[in-house]
N, C-alpha and C positions, 0 to 999 in steps of 0.2 A: 228354398227355406221359407219364403212367404206362403207358398202353396201348402206346405206342411202345417204352418201355423193356422191357416184357415180351416184345415181338416180337423185339427185338434179342437178348435173353437166350436165348430159345428157339432162334433161328437159330444162334447161336454154339455152343450145346450140341449140337445135332444134327449140325453139321459135325464137331465133335471126335469124336463117336461113330462116324461113318462112317470117319473117318481111322483110328481105332483098330482097325477090323475089316478093314483092308486092302482096302477096296472100290476104292480109287483107286490109280493108278500112283504111282511115287515122285515124279515132277514135280508131279503133281496134288496129292499129299499136302502138299508144301511150300507150294504156292499156297493150298490151303484152310486150312492151319495158320496161315499169315500172316493170311488173311482172318478167321479165327476170333479170333485174338489182337486184331486191330483192333476187331472187334465188341465183344469183352469190355471193351476199354479205353474204347470209346465209351460202353458201358453204365455204366462206373464214372464217367466224366466227367459223363454226364447225371444220374447219381444225385447227384453233388456239386452240380451246377448246380441241380437240383431242391431239394436241401436248403438251398442258399443262398437261393433264391427263397422257399422256405417261411419262412426266418428273416426275410427282408425283409418278407414279408406280415405276419408276427407282430410285427415291429419297429415298423411304421407303425400309428398309432392312427387309428380312423375319426373320432373327435372329439378335440380337444385336451384334454389332462389338466391340471388345475390342482392344484398341490400346494404346501403350505407347509412350508418347511424353516427350522429355527432354527439360527442360528450366531452366536457372539459376542453372545448375548442379543438378537439381532435376528431378526425373522421376515422371510424372503424368499419371495416367491411365484414359483414356476416354472410357466410355461405351456408345455407341450411337446407336439409332434405325434408323438413317438416314445417307445417303451417302452424306456428306458435307465435305469440307476441314476444318480440325481442326486447321491448322496453315495457316497464310497468305502466307507462302512460297509454300503451296500446291495449292493455288487458280488458278494460271495460267494453270498448268497441268490439273486441274479439269475442267476448262472451255473448253480446247481443247478436252478433252475426251468426253464431252457431247455436243459439238458443240454450246457452249454458248459464247456470247460476255461478256467481262469482263472490268469493269472500277474500278479503285482504287482511292479513295480520303481519306483525313484525316481531322480531326477536333480536337480542344483542348477541353478537358473536365475539368472543374474546380472541384477540390476535394470537395466532399460533395454536389455537385450540383445535380439537378434532371436528369431524362432521363436515357438512358442506359449507359453502360460504366463500367470501372473496379470498381468504387466506390460502385456499386450495384451488383457486381458479386462475388460469392464465389470462383470462379476460382482464383482470385487474392489472396484470403486469403491463399490458398494452396501454390501458386507458388511464389508470389512476396515478396521480402524482406519487412517485415512489417514496420520497422523503416524508410527505404528509402521511401516507399509509403506515409507514414504520413508526411514526411518532405517536400514533394512536394506540391505546391499549385495547380498544374494542371498536366495533363498527356494527351498523344496523343492517339487517337483512329484511327485506319486504317479501312476503310470501303471498302469491295469488293462487287460490285453490278453486278449481273448476269442477263442477258436478252437473249431473243430469238426473232429474227425477230422484233427488236425494241420494244418488249414488256417486261416490268420488270417482273422477276420471283421471285427473292429473293436477300437479301443482308446479308452479315455476317460482324460482327465487331470483331476486334482483338486489344488487347493491344499492342502498338508499342514496348514496352520494351521486352515483352516475346514472342510476335507473336502468342499468344494463343487466341482461340475463346472465345468471351465474350457474343455474342448475335446473334440471327438469326431472320430476319423479312421477311415474305412472302407477296406477293401480295394477297389482300383479296379474289380475285376470285379463288385462288387455294385452299381455305378452309383448310389450313394447319396451325397448331399451335404447336410451338416447345418451350419447356422450358429447361433451363440449370440449373441444381442443382448440388451440390457437397457435399461430406462428407469429412471433415477433418480427421475424425477418421480412415477411411480406404483409404484415399488419392485417391479418385475416383470422376471423373466428369461424370454426367449423362446427355446426350443429348437425350431428349425423348419428346413424345407428352404430353401436360399438362392434365393429367387425373389421377383419383384416382388409377386406376390399376397400372400405372407406379410408382406412389409414394409407393404403396404397395410393388412393386418389390425392391425399395430402402430399405424399412424397412427390408425386408427379407434378403437383402444383408448384412445389419448391423448385424442381428442375426447370419447369417452364418459365418461372419468374426470374431465375438466376441471370440470364443474359440481359435482362431489362433493368437490373438494379443499379443505381448510381454508385460511384466509387466510394462514397462516404458511408455506405451501408455496413451494418455489423455482420460481415461475412462469416465470422466464426460461428454464428448461429446456424448457418447452412449445414454445417457438419453435425452439430448437436441435434438439430431438429430432424434431419433426415434419418439419423441413427435411431432417435427416439421413436419415430413413427414406423420406420421400416421393420424394426425387430418385434413389433407387437404380434404375438401369436404366429410368428413366422420363423421357423428354425433355419430356413435357407436364406435369411436376409443378407448375410455377408456375401455369398456368391452373387446374389441378384444385384446388390448395390455396387460390388466391385466391377461387374460387367457393365452396369448402367453408367457409372462414373467414367470408366475407361472409354466407352463409346462416345460420351460427351466430350472428353478430352481429345479424342481422335478427330472428331468432326467439328470441334469448337473453334474454328478460325476467327470467329467474331467475338470471342470472349475477351474481356479486358484482363489486365494483369491480376487484379484482385479476384475476379471471377474464376480465372484459371487456378489461382492459388487455393480457392475454396474447394474446387474439385480435387486438386492434388491432396489437400488436407483430409478430405473424405476418404480417398483411396488409402492414405496412410493409416487412418484410424481403423478402417475395415481390415486392412492387412495385419494390424497389430493384434486383432482379436481372432485372426484366421491363420492357423499354423500352416507352414509349408509355402507361404507366399513371400515374394521379395518386392519391396516397394520401389526399388531402383528403376523400374520400368517407367516411372512417372517422369524421369529426367529427359525423356524424349519429347515432352510437351512443355518444358519450362523455359524455352529460349527467350520468351518475352518478359520474363521476370527480372526486374531491375532493383526494386526497393530493398532496403535492409530487412524490414520486417518479413516480407514475402520470401526473400532468399533464405532467411533463417528458418522459416516454416518448412521449406523444401529440404534444407540440409538436416534439420532435425528428423525429418522423415526417413532419410536414407543413411544416416550416420552409423547405424548399427549393422549394416550389411558388411559381410566379410570380404567381398570382392566386387569390383566394378569392371565393366568393359572399358575400352579406350575412350569411346564416345562419352560414356557416363562420367568417367574421371575428368574429362575435359570440361564437361558441364559443371561438375562440382567445383573445379578450379575457377571457372568463370563466376559462379555465384559467390564464392568466397571473396574474389577480388572486387566484386561489386560492393561488398561491404567495406573493404579497405578504401575504395574510392570515395564512398560516402563519408567515412571518417575523415579522410584527408581533405576533401573539397567542400563538404557540406557540414562542417562541425557545428556551425551556428544553428542548424536545423534540429539538433538533438536537445531535448530537455536536460536539465542539470542531473536529474535522477537517472535518466536513461543512458547518458553518455558513457560513464565508466562501466555500467552493467553490460552494455552492448560490446564494448571493447574487450572486457574480461571474458565474456561469453565466447567471443570470436577466438581468442587465443587458447581458451580451454577446450572448446568443442570443435571448432571448424578448421583452425589452422593445422591440426594434426591430420586432417583429411586431405590436405593439398599435396600434390605431387610436383607441380611446376612451381617456379619461383614466385613468391608473393610480390605484389606490386609495392614499389618503394615510394614513400611519401616524403616530399621535401618541404611541406608547409606545416608550420606550427598551428595548433598544439599537437596534432596527431603524430608528427614525426618524432616528437619527444616520447610519446607513448610507445611508438614502434621500437625505438631504441631500448626503452626500459623493458618491454615484454620479451624482446628477442635477445637482448644482450645483458639485461639486468644492470644497465648503466644509466646514470643521469649526471650531467655536468652541473656545476654550481650555477652557471648562467641559465641553463634550462630550468632548473628548479625555481630560481627567482623569477623567471619569465612566467611560469605557471602560476606562482603565488601572486604576482602583481597583475597579470592580465586575465587569468581564468581562475580566480580564487575559489569560487563556489564549484565550478565544473571539475576542477582538478583536486579538490580536497581529499576525496577518497584515495586517489593514487598517492598523494603526498603523505597522507596519514599512514600508508602502508610502508613507507620508508623509515629508516632509523638513522640516528647519528653515528652508527657504526660505519656508515659510508662517509668518508671525509668530505665529499662534495655536498652531501646533505647537511652535515654539521656546519660547514662554512656558510652555506646559503642561509640556514636558519639563524645563525649568529648575526649575519648581515641584516636579515629581516627583523630580528629582535632589536637591533640598534636603530631601526627606522620605525619601531613600534608596530610592525606588521606581524610580529610573532611574539607571543608572550615570553618574556625573559625567564619567568619562573619555570615555564614548561621546558625550555631548552636546557636550563640548568638541571632539572629533574632527569631529563633524558641522558645528559652526560653522566650524572651520578649513577644512573641505572646501567647504562651500557659500558661506561668507563672506556671510551675510545682513547687511542693514543693522542696525546696533546702535542701537536706540531707547533712550530714557532708561529705560523699563521694563526692557529687556533688561540694560542696564548695572547697574541696581539689583539685578536678580536674580543676575547674575554676581558682583557685589560681596558679596552675601549668601552666595553659595556659597563665596567666598574664605575667609570666617571660620568656616565649618563644619568640624568635625572628623569627616570622613566615613570615614576609613580607620584601621584599627588598625595599630600598628607591627608590621612583619614581622620575625621573628627566625629565623635558621637557624644551625646550628653552623658555626663557623669563617668566618662571613661577617658583615659589619657589619649592624646593624639599620637598617631603612629605613622611611620614612614617605611614602606616596604623596600625602599632602596637600600636601607641598612641591611636587611636580610639578604638582598641580592649581593651586596658587597661581601658579606660574610661567606656566602656560598662560593663566590668566585675566589676568594682567598684560599679556601680549603682545596678547591679544584687545582689551583695553580701552585699550591705548596709542594706538590710532588714533582714539579719540573726541575730541571738541572740548574745549578748555580749560574752557568753561562747564560741560559735562557732568561733567568731572573734578572741578570745584569743587563741584558739587551732590553728587556721590558722597562727597567728602571731608566735607562738612557733615553729610550724612545718617548717616555711619558714624563720626563723631567720637567717639561714646561707646565704640566698640570700641577706639579707640586709647588711651583712658584706662583701660581695664579691664585691670589687671595679670594677672588670672587667665585672660584670654582670649588664647590663642595665645602665641607666643614673640616676643621683642623683634625678631627678624630679619624676621618677617612684618609687624609693625607699622611698622618702619622702611622697608621696601620700599614699603608702602602710602602712607606719608607722602611719600616721594620722588616717586612717580608721580602721586598724586591731589592732594596738598596743595601740591606743588611747593616743598617745604621740606626743609632738611637738619636732621634731629633732632640734639639736643645730643650724644647718645650714639653718633651714627653712626660716627665715626672709631674710637671704642673698640671697637665691634662688629666693624668691619672688620679691625682689627689683631689682635684676640683670636682670631678664627677666619678663617684665610686662605682664599682661594678654592680650589676643587678643581683648578684649572688655573693654570699659570704666567701665561698671557696672559689677563687678566680680560675682555678684549673677546670672547673665545670663548664666554662664558656667555650670549651673546645668544640662542643656540638653547635653546628650552625643554627639549629632550631632554638637554642637557648640564648642566642644573642638578642638582647632587648631591642625592639624597634620603636620604643617610646621616644617622643621628642617634646621639647618645651615650646613655649609660645612663639619663640623665634625660629622654630623648625630645627633647632640643634639637638643632637642626641642627649638624652637625660643621663645616660650611663656611658662608661668607658669600655663597654664590652668588646667593641670592634678592635681596639688596640690590644686588649688582653688576648683575643683570639690570635692576632698576628704574632704576639709574643709566644704563645703556645706553639704555633706552627714554626717558629724560629727559636727553638729551645736554647741555642747558644746565647742569644740576647735575652731570652725570656728568664733564664735562671738568674742572671745578674740583676735584672730589673726587679724580679720578685724578691731577691734578698734585700735590696735597698728600699723597697716600697714601704714596709712598716714604719721605718724611721721617718721617711719623708711625710707620710700620712700623719704621724704623731706631731711632727713639727707644724704641719699645716693647721691641724686642729688647735694646737696651742696658740697659734698666732691669730686665730679667728676670735673676734670679739663676740661675747655672748649677747643675748637679746636685751639684757638689763643695761649693759654698757652702751648699746646702740640707742636705747631709749633715752638715757641721760644726755648723750651727745645731741640727739634730735631736740630735746627740751632746751639745752643751752643755746642751740641755734635759733630756736623760736624766741627765747627771752632776749637775745641780742638784737632782735628786730625792733624792740620797743625802747 
């Protein structure tokens, strides 16, 4: 090339010399002048082309260069096939070394926008703080442009926060194509030509690094990264990776459990996209797998196969029992959110795969779960144990149960009496599911009737309220449907409560007597006329939600609604009271002194003091 350039230069110069000496005619002079100018232009173009090719030769490295770059207190390894500045801080010295002109500019890149920049670069995933990056609406890209003799050669883009290389762009005439890829798993950025061979090198780097990775590595990335790089412009990638992973499993005696699981997961993903293959062969290499998460990965891989060999079935049973063992003996190692999800997943997906008997657990809390999932049974004692000792961990399971199960009903009523379960919730469940009310349930509800579970609610400009009144009204309605014999037993059992003056108010006691003792207390009519119902039509208090919960300054009910509800629920007594109520009310009102009489009496008392 250099010899050709010298020949063109010599020829152009000789022609110009002859023209200057008038050797040729005028027409020939014009022709030769044009030819000479073309020759010199060609010489210039060839010189530029040669300079560019020389730069490309210098730009490409014979062997990949491995460099460590520190950013944000984290070391990132760059493996590059090209001699380019990896950081913006290296750009100036690089330009001087190669005799290039350097221009640095910047632009704002909106997060999520198109084009180059950190939003599309895996470099940022490795280096930059994820939370900070996502909190920003835009970020700044620094662009270093390199040129030679006013001709653009290439430009590099850097994230301004880290100063790290994000992208490289060459002039089209240089016929150079560079890609930047990265592996989070091995913390390495690859700067290389965009070709299948180079991607194959990245895949090989992942396999090579796998046995050296610590157990806390994100091994799920091994699968996603191998698949990502292996399938680039490679229609045979499934067959290649299936063979590669199987060879690694066969020869991988030094792999840890997590490393083995990563290879098994890769085989499973490849098989999932490659028809005609069965993943169950991986069960030959899983004997070292013990953890719940890893055994789940293997079982998820093979669960859709239609048939297994005897050896494969034995391995499936072993992996499933390993999970049961973890549930039984290592319950405390499970996070609250993972505990129920893992158990439910086991009984939904893995238990049906087993052929041999499942391991039996004798230790709580899992033995309670095992009885529930296998027999759909829970005892009152077991339910209360879960609620008291594993409240958060067992919440999802307990919430799936209903009071249609008498043991669940009994347990929740006991817990409600201890303020461990909302009384309003258990009453709503009874009203919804309408379970049979046994004598035990009736006793528990009656006990709940007498408990002071709610504090009085006070708000400015609003009447004080007590939700215990609403609770009592709902219990009266629920128990109104029980037999006369059961009501009599309740009345006898709680007779001491009726005689205890310090226990609850007179209205709650009177309502209880009306419904359960089937008697009209001596003070009943006095109570009714002293505190009128909250509605004009007393029959409308039949609805539990219409019973007023308002209380006075002493915490006593402002209205007689609870008694009227009991009378409605016991119509035999209710009709007789309702008939005599108007007369009693009129008499009470007639005997009441009006405000004027009261004022005169107070004035007389004051005058008597002097």
